[in-house]
N, C-alpha and C positions, 0 to 999 in steps of 0.2 A: 476469790479475787473480784468477781463481778459484783458481789454485794458491797464491798468496801470502796470500789473504784467510784470516784465522784464525791465520796464522803470524806476521804482522806487524801493527802498528797503523797504520803510515804508509808510503806509497810516495812516494819523492821522485824526480822526473824533470825533465828539461829538454825532453822531447818535447811540443811544442806541439799535436800532433795526437791525443794520447791520448784526449782527451774526445770526439773524433769517431770514433776507431778502436775504442773499447771501449764496451760497454754498461755504464754506471756506475749505472744505476737499481737501487736496493736493495742496493748495496754497503755494507759496513760499514767497509772500510778507508779511511782518510783519504788524500787525494792532495795532494801539495804540488808545484806546477809552478814550477820555477826559470826565470829569464829566459834562461839560457845555461848551457853546461857549461864555460865559460872560467874557470879558477881565479882569474885576476886580478880579474875582475868579481865573482865569488862572494865573494872575500875582502872586498870593500867592502860586501857585503850580509849579512855573517855575523850581525849583530845582528837584522836583520829575519827571517832564516831561523830563528834560535834562538827568537825570540818565537813564530813560527808553529808550530814543532815542539812547543813547550811548551803551546800553547793550542788546537791544532786538535782538532776533535771527530770522532768516528767518522763515516764516510760523507760527510765534507765535502771539497769540491774547492776549493783555494786557489791563486791565482796570485800570485807575487811579481814585481813590476816593478822595473826599474832606476831 
């Protein structure tokens, strides 16, 4: 996380454990957690994903659910 912070505004992942594996306190990068990495499922969620990408604030952790 330290390597990408400052280079990117948002980190998008399907890793459900990232919030437990990384110290997110004080981070300025926004994190968007997807429910899966399966394209068929993500295609059905594209509108939710786009809304979150457009509205997410720095340092916020958001989960999208199916």
